[in-house]
C-alpha positions as CSV (number, residue, x, y, z in Angstrom):
1,M,-21.5,59.5,14.9
2,S,-21.4,55.9,16.1
3,L,-20.2,53.0,13.8
4,R,-22.1,49.8,13.6
5,P,-21.7,46.8,11.3
6,I,-23.9,46.6,8.3
7,T,-26.2,43.6,8.3
8,L,-28.1,41.9,5.4
9,S,-31.3,43.5,6.6
10,D,-29.7,46.9,6.1
11,R,-29.3,46.3,2.3
12,K,-32.3,46.6,0.1
13,D,-31.4,43.8,-2.3
14,G,-30.2,41.4,0.4
15,N,-27.1,40.5,-1.5
16,D,-24.0,41.5,0.4
17,P,-21.0,40.6,-1.8
18,E,-18.8,40.0,1.2
19,S,-21.0,37.4,2.7
20,T,-21.5,35.3,-0.5
21,V,-20.2,31.8,-0.1
22,I,-18.6,30.3,-3.2
23,T,-18.5,26.5,-3.2
24,K,-16.1,24.6,-5.4
25,T,-16.7,21.0,-6.1
26,R,-13.7,18.8,-6.0
27,P,-13.5,15.6,-7.9
28,K,-13.3,12.5,-5.7
29,T,-9.8,11.1,-5.5
30,Q,-9.5,7.4,-6.1
31,R,-7.4,5.2,-4.0
32,P,-4.4,3.9,-5.9
33,P,-4.7,0.2,-7.0
34,L,-3.1,-2.3,-4.7
35,Y,-0.8,-5.2,-5.6
36,K,-0.3,-8.6,-4.0
37,V,3.3,-9.8,-3.5
38,L,3.5,-13.5,-4.1
39,L,6.2,-16.0,-3.1
40,L,6.4,-19.1,-5.3
41,N,7.6,-22.5,-4.2
42,D,10.6,-24.3,-5.7
43,D,12.4,-27.5,-4.8
44,Y,15.8,-25.9,-4.0
45,T,15.4,-22.9,-1.8
46,P,15.8,-23.9,1.9
47,M,12.8,-23.3,4.1
48,E,14.9,-21.4,6.6
49,F,16.0,-19.0,3.9
50,V,12.3,-18.2,3.0
51,V,11.5,-17.6,6.6
52,H,14.5,-15.2,6.8
53,I,13.3,-13.3,3.8
54,L,9.8,-12.9,5.2
55,E,11.2,-11.6,8.5
56,R,13.7,-9.3,6.9
57,F,11.8,-7.7,4.0
58,F,8.2,-8.0,5.2
59,G,8.7,-7.4,8.9
60,L,6.9,-10.6,9.9
61,S,7.4,-12.3,13.2
62,H,9.1,-15.7,13.1
63,A,5.8,-17.5,13.7
64,Q,4.1,-15.5,10.9
65,A,7.0,-16.1,8.5
66,F,7.0,-19.8,9.3
67,E,3.2,-20.1,8.6
68,I,3.6,-18.3,5.2
69,M,6.6,-20.5,4.3
70,L,4.6,-23.6,5.0
71,T,1.7,-22.3,2.9
72,V,4.2,-21.7,0.0
73,H,5.6,-25.1,0.5
74,K,2.2,-26.9,0.6
75,K,0.2,-24.9,-1.9
76,G,2.9,-23.7,-4.3
77,L,2.5,-20.0,-3.6
78,A,1.3,-17.6,-1.0
79,V,0.4,-13.9,-0.8
80,V,3.0,-12.2,1.4
81,G,1.4,-8.8,1.6
82,V,-0.6,-6.2,-0.3
83,F,1.0,-2.9,-1.1
84,S,0.9,0.1,-3.4
85,F,2.6,-0.4,-6.8
86,E,5.9,1.2,-5.8
87,V,6.2,-0.6,-2.5
88,A,5.3,-4.0,-4.1
89,E,7.7,-3.5,-6.9
90,T,10.5,-2.6,-4.5
91,K,9.8,-5.6,-2.2
92,V,9.9,-8.0,-5.2
93,A,13.2,-6.5,-6.4
94,Q,14.7,-6.8,-2.9
95,V,13.6,-10.4,-2.5
96,M,14.8,-11.4,-6.0
97,D,18.1,-9.6,-5.6
98,F,18.7,-11.2,-2.1
99,A,17.9,-14.7,-3.4
100,R,20.2,-14.3,-6.4
101,R,23.0,-13.1,-4.3
102,H,22.6,-16.2,-2.1
103,Q,22.3,-18.4,-5.2
104,H,18.7,-19.5,-4.6
105,P,16.1,-19.8,-7.4
106,L,13.3,-18.3,-5.2
107,Q,10.7,-16.5,-7.3
108,C,8.7,-13.5,-6.0
109,T,6.1,-11.7,-8.2
110,M,3.3,-9.2,-7.9
111,E,-0.1,-9.0,-9.4
112,K,-3.0,-6.4,-9.2
113,E,-5.4,-7.2,-6.4
C-alpha cells in the first residue's frame, strides 16, 4: 500500500477543514497625535543661552540653533520640534528646569499639531 497526500479533488464536498483559511480583520491603528514644542521670546534671557538650550536638548547644530534663536527673537516664538506627547512634555520640562536653575525666565510650551 502506498501513501499519497489527499487533495481537494479527492473529497466529494470539496471542503477540506485543514485547508480553510480564516481571515481576521484588524482595526487600523491610528498614529498618536503630535505636539509642537515652542520657545517664547523674553527680554532677559541671553541669546547664547537659548542657542545652548537648542543644541543641548534638541540636538541641533550651532547654525540651526542660531537660526531658531533669531526667529524667536524677531517673531516672538518659534517651533523647535514636533514630537509625541511624552517626548514633547519631557523636553518642555527639561528646558524649563534648566532655565530656572540658571535664573532665566525663558518660557517653553507645547501645543497639539
